C-alpha positions in Angstrom: 0.0 0.0 0.0 1.2 3.4 -0.9 1.4 6.3 1.7 0.1 9.7 0.8 3.6 11.0 0.5 4.7 8.2 -1.8 1.6 8.8 -4.0 2.5 12.5 -4.4 6.0 11.5 -5.4 4.7 9.2 -8.2 1.6 11.0 -9.4 3.4 12.3 -12.5 4.4 8.7 -13.5 0.8 7.7 -13.0 -0.6 10.5 -15.1 2.0 9.8 -17.9 1.4 6.1 -17.9 4.9 5.2 -16.9 3.9 2.8 -14.0 4.2 -0.9 -13.9 0.9 -2.6 -13.6 1.6 -3.5 -10.0 2.5 0.1 -9.1 -0.6 1.3 -11.0 -2.9 -1.1 -9.0 -1.3 0.1 -5.7 -1.9 3.8 -6.7 -5.5 3.1 -7.6 -6.0 1.2 -4.4 -4.9 4.2 -2.4 -6.9 6.6 -4.5 -10.0 4.4 -3.8 -9.4 4.8 0.0 -8.1 8.3 0.4 -10.3 11.2 -0.4 -7.4 13.7 0.1 -5.3 11.9 -2.5 -8.3 11.8 -4.9 -8.7 15.6 -4.5 -5.0 16.0 -5.1 -5.2 13.8 -8.3 -8.2 16.0 -9.5 -6.2 19.2 -8.8 -3.2 17.8 -10.7 -5.4 16.9 -13.7 -7.1 20.3 -13.7 -3.7 22.0 -13.5 -2.3 20.0 -16.4 -5.3 20.8 -18.5 -5.2 24.5 -17.7 -1.4 24.8 -18.3 -1.9 23.0 -21.7 -4.1 25.8 -22.8 -1.4 28.6 -22.1 0.4 30.0 -25.0 4.1 29.4 -24.9 6.3 32.2 -23.7 10.0 32.7 -24.4 12.3 33.0 -21.4 15.3 35.3 -21.7 18.4 33.3 -21.8 19.8 34.7 -18.6 16.7 34.0 -16.6 16.6 30.4 -18.0 20.1 29.8 -17.0 19.4 31.1 -13.5 16.4 28.9 -13.1 18.3 25.8 -14.3 21.2 26.5 -11.9 18.7 26.9 -8.9 16.7 23.8 -9.7 19.6 21.6 -10.9 20.2 20.0 -7.4 16.8 20.7 -5.8 16.4 17.4 -4.1 19.9 17.0 -2.7 
């Protein structure tokens, strides 16, 4: 069984169809029992849908480089 924290860490894999069948079953079992994670999944789907409708914007090269530098090691 997945914990809520584990679910939030793999939700992108779920939405992009990059999970094994066993992990997908564990994910769905958790979603079936946890209303908070169901709400989070719905929010993520809504956010992805909304962002998909935004027009692309160009980022100035210096800003892009700064963002990449800041987030390169974000999880260490």
